[in-house]
C-alpha positions as CSV (number, residue, x, y, z in Angstrom):
1,M,33.3,58.3,-74.8
2,S,32.3,57.9,-78.5
3,E,29.5,60.5,-77.8
4,C,32.1,63.0,-76.8
5,V,34.1,62.4,-79.9
6,A,31.1,62.7,-82.1
7,S,30.0,65.8,-80.4
8,S,33.4,67.3,-80.7
9,A,33.6,66.5,-84.4
10,S,30.1,68.0,-84.9
11,F,31.2,71.1,-83.0
12,D,34.4,71.5,-85.1
13,R,32.4,71.1,-88.3
14,D,29.8,73.7,-87.3
15,R,32.6,76.1,-86.3
16,D,34.3,75.5,-89.7
17,D,30.9,76.3,-91.5
18,S,30.5,79.4,-89.4
19,D,34.0,80.6,-90.1
20,K,33.6,80.0,-93.8
21,S,30.2,81.9,-93.7
22,R,31.8,84.8,-91.8
23,Q,34.7,84.9,-94.2
24,S,32.3,84.9,-97.2
25,Q,30.4,87.8,-95.7
26,L,33.7,89.8,-95.1
27,Q,34.7,89.2,-98.7
28,R,31.4,90.4,-100.0
29,A,31.5,93.5,-97.8
30,F,35.1,94.2,-99.0
31,A,34.1,93.8,-102.6
32,S,31.1,96.0,-102.1
33,G,33.2,98.7,-100.5
34,I,35.7,98.6,-103.4
35,V,33.0,98.8,-106.2
36,G,30.8,101.4,-104.6
37,S,28.8,104.0,-106.4
38,G,31.8,106.3,-106.6
39,H,34.1,103.7,-108.1
40,P,35.7,104.9,-111.5
41,V,34.3,101.8,-113.3
42,N,30.7,103.0,-112.4
43,E,31.5,106.6,-113.4
44,V,32.8,105.4,-116.8
45,R,29.7,103.2,-117.3
46,V,27.3,106.0,-116.4
47,E,29.2,108.3,-118.8
48,K,28.9,105.7,-121.6
49,L,25.2,105.3,-121.0
50,R,24.7,109.1,-121.1
51,E,26.6,109.2,-124.4
52,E,24.4,106.4,-125.8
53,I,21.2,108.2,-124.7
54,Y,22.4,111.4,-126.4
55,R,23.1,109.5,-129.6
56,W,19.5,107.9,-129.5
57,R,17.9,111.3,-128.9
58,T,19.8,113.0,-131.8
59,E,19.0,110.1,-134.1
60,R,15.4,110.2,-133.1
61,Q,15.2,114.0,-133.8
62,R,16.9,113.5,-137.2
63,V,14.4,110.7,-138.2
64,L,11.4,112.8,-136.9
65,A,12.6,115.9,-138.9
66,K,13.0,113.8,-142.0
67,L,9.5,112.3,-141.6
68,Q,8.0,115.7,-141.0
69,A,9.7,117.1,-144.1
70,K,8.5,114.2,-146.1
71,R,4.9,114.7,-144.9
72,G,5.1,118.4,-145.5
73,S,6.2,117.8,-149.1
74,T,3.4,115.2,-149.8
75,T,0.8,117.4,-148.2
76,A,1.9,120.4,-150.2
77,G,1.9,118.3,-153.4
78,S,-1.6,117.0,-152.8
79,A,-2.9,120.5,-152.0
80,R,-1.8,121.7,-155.4
81,S,-3.7,119.1,-157.3
């Protein structure tokens, strides 16, 4: 008789673990569905990243132009000497 009780308790515990696992999987699937690639949060994030890349490019171009102008002025000055 005690084997049946132990077996039943084990079965109930396994079933509870399985239900929790299934529930956890459903919650993850639901969350993934909400925050998919078309979600507004991702769209805003991508737009902010694009703006940051644009800012880096323009800053890089400004610094390169400044360096080239500086090199040009030093090269012209040394050619005159």
